[in-house]
C-alpha positions, 0 to 999 in steps of 0.5 A, spaced: 493 517 551 499 513 549 505 515 552 510 509 552 510 503 546 514 497 547 516 492 543 520 486 544 528 486 544 531 482 538 532 482 532 525 486 528 520 483 523 516 488 518 509 487 522 513 489 528 515 495 526 510 498 521 505 498 528 511 501 531 511 506 526 504 507 526 502 508 534 510 513 533 505 517 528 498 517 531 501 517 539 509 520 538 509 517 545 517 513 545 518 506 544 522 502 548 525 494 547 525 490 552 520 485 555 514 487 559 513 487 566 506 485 568 504 491 570 505 495 564 501 489 561 495 492 566 497 500 564 492 502 557 498 507 557 502 503 555 502 499 549 505 493 547 506 491 540 508 483 538 509 481 546 507 480 552 502 474 550 495 479 550 490 482 544 487 487 549 486 493 545 482 497 550 488 495 554 494 497 548 497 489 547 497 487 541 501 480 540 498 475 536 503 470 537 497 465 542 492 466 537 491 458 535 495 455 530 488 455 525 487 462 526 487 467 520 493 469 518 494 476 523 500 480 524 501 485 529 501 490 524 494 487 523 492 488 530 493 495 532 490 497 524 483 494 527 484 497 532 484 504 529 479 502 525 482 502 519 484 495 518 478 493 512 481 499 509 488 496 509 486 490 507 481 492 501 487 497 498 494 495 502 496 488 497 503 488 501 498 486 508 495 480 506 503 478 505 505 480 511 500 477 515 502 470 512 508 471 512 508 473 521 505 468 522 506 460 517 514 464 516 517 464 509 516 456 506 508 456 507 508 464 505 511 462 498 507 456 497 499 461 499 504 466 493 504 460 488 512 463 487 519 460 490 522 460 496 527 463 493 523 468 491 521 471 498 528 473 500 529 476 493 523 481 493 528 484 499 529 491 499 536 495 501 531 500 505 527 493 508 534 493 511 537 498 514 531 499 518 529 493 520 537 493 522 537 499 525 531 498 529 532 492 532 539 495 534 538 500 539 533 499 546 530 506 545 528 511 541 525 518 543 522 522 538 527 527 535 532 522 534 533 520 526 529 513 526 525 515 529 522 521 525 524 516 518 518 511 523 514 516 524 513 518 517 512 512 515 506 511 519 503 518 518 504 516 511 501 510 512 495 513 516 493 518 511 492 513 506 488 510 509 484 514 512 483 518 505 482 512 503 474 514 502 474 522 502 479 519 494 474 513 492 469 519 491 473 524 488 473 519 483 467 516 484 465 524 482 470 525 475 472 519 473 469 518 465 468 510 464 470 509 456 468 503 452 472 502 446 471 498 439 478 494 438 477 491 432 472 485 432 472 486 440 471 492 445 475 494 451 473 499 458 477 504 459 476 509 465 478 516 464 479 522 469 479 529 467 483 534 469 479 537 474 480 532 478 488 534 479 487 534 487 489 527 487 496 528 489 496 519 486 491 519 480 494 513 478 492 511 484 486 512 486 483 509 479 485 502 481 482 504 489 476 505 486 477 500 481 477 495 487 471 499 490 467 497 485 468 490 483 470 493 476 477 488 476 474 484 471 472 488 466 477 494 466 484 494 462 486 502 460 486 508 465 488 514 463 489 520 469 492 527 468 499 527 469 503 529 475 509 531 471 506 535 465 499 538 462 497 532 458 496 525 461 498 519 462 496 512 459 498 506 462 493 498 462 490 497 469 494 491 472 498 488 466 492 488 461 497 483 456 492 486 450 496 493 450 502 495 449 505 502 449 510 502 445 505 503 439 505 508 440 511 510 441 511 514 435 505 519 435 507 526 435 504 527 441 507 521 445 514 524 447 514 518 453 513 510 451 516 505 457 521 500 453 516 494 457 509 498 454 505 498 461 505 506 460 506 513 456 505 520 456 501 524 452 500 532 451 494 531 448 488 532 453 481 531 447 478 525 450 477 524 441 485 522 442 486 518 448 480 515 446 484 513 439 490 512 443 488 507 446 485 503 441 493 505 437 496 501 443 490 495 442 495 489 440 492 486 434 
């Protein structure tokens, strides 16, 4: 059992913060921010994150800074998730993980080049939530269970662990219920996924559909997602990966559509029968 989580002092980054969050959720151990001793590096009861120059999962040492410069982009969170057997799920289902690995091991300039965006875009995507959590974490030398910041970090880690550990179950649930539609839109055809309300057990049905699409390699063929509305008895209809041919403002005036986002990417309808839902998708198709 891990009785202490130890990471470096000074500035904190997203990868070490998230790695510590995951370990806090998994073990509930206090967090210490200082350099480790040799005895601590040899003690498997002390999880050492992003410091120490060792990657030895059996001894709970999770540092990547000694890796060769040509090593695939890796961060402390990658190492912790791999140790827990969750890295492959995270790489497949968490779009933010690979950029985080790249940023931590290659820096902002090369990350921007890899993403094909201006360097400034990296900082433009920062959130006050990120800034506050990182700054508050960096200012502490120790954190114990019960401290408000510790508990917020534990929530973050637990939500990530729950998401990844339940990913296969959610995908299997979608696979049991999902219906694949092929719809004629003018001279073309499009494919949509319909998740009936019998799968209401899913907390985030649209996210579960997206995970299913990736797991089954359907990214190139699916344009539309139709899923139970979590706020009412009807359904949500959204374009998958911002498919350019769909604009749901085209159905905003339909009597059973009570919401259509001004940007056109989603609408909500009280309709519940498949023929009408299929019709709304075709009406939203740009001609």
